[in-house]
C-alpha positions, 0 to 999 in steps of 0.5 A: 868449433863454432856456436852459431843461430840454426838455421833451417839447413840445420833441421835434417841435422838437429832431428838426428842428434834429438832421436839419438840422444834422448829416448823419450821425452823426444821433440818432434820434428815440427817442433824443433822447426818451429823453434827455430822461427820464434822469436820466443826461442834461440836454437844454437848449433855446435858446428864442427868442420861441416858436421853439427855436433850438438844444438841446445834450445833456450826460451824466454818468457816476454817481461821475465828475468828468467831464461829456460834452457829447455834442450841441449844435445850432443851426438856420441862422436863429439861427446866428451869434446867441449861441445855441450860446455860451449853450448850452455856459455852461448845460452848463457850470453844469450839470456843474458843479451835478452836482459835475464837474471838467471837460466834454469834447467831440468835434467834427467836425475839418471844423467850424471855427465850433465849432472856434473857440467851443471855443478862444474858451470855453477849451477844450482840444484833447486829441486828434484821433480818427480815422475817429470819425464813421461817414462817416470824419471826424475830431474832435477831442478838447476839455476843459474845467476847471470853475470856478476853475483851480487 
């Protein structure tokens, strides 16, 4: 599995994964394309042979030491094969490379697989937000300090 920066040529695959994985709060094709191009975000893809297995999107605010994981998705045939963990680690590395000290995220409270990944990866649950998603679902907030802990 290779993790790399997303390219416009990946747009069809990323959109397919977005629509297959998320039943609500889906990013539009236009938004996905824009996120591939703007410097305030980094979209990464997990590539297995010639197939895109998943993607992750992390955002950065100028002057902030916190990066935000906006989205991470792995298509069903590749679930459980390490793509999600590899994408998460690559997002952490990209955030650290850009000088961020923290990576934050929200995850659906009814997504035990993702919650387990964040728990195993050293994230701390920092809160809960009811009615966070457009379908009324709740979210847990997580954060991880990047680099050595002091």
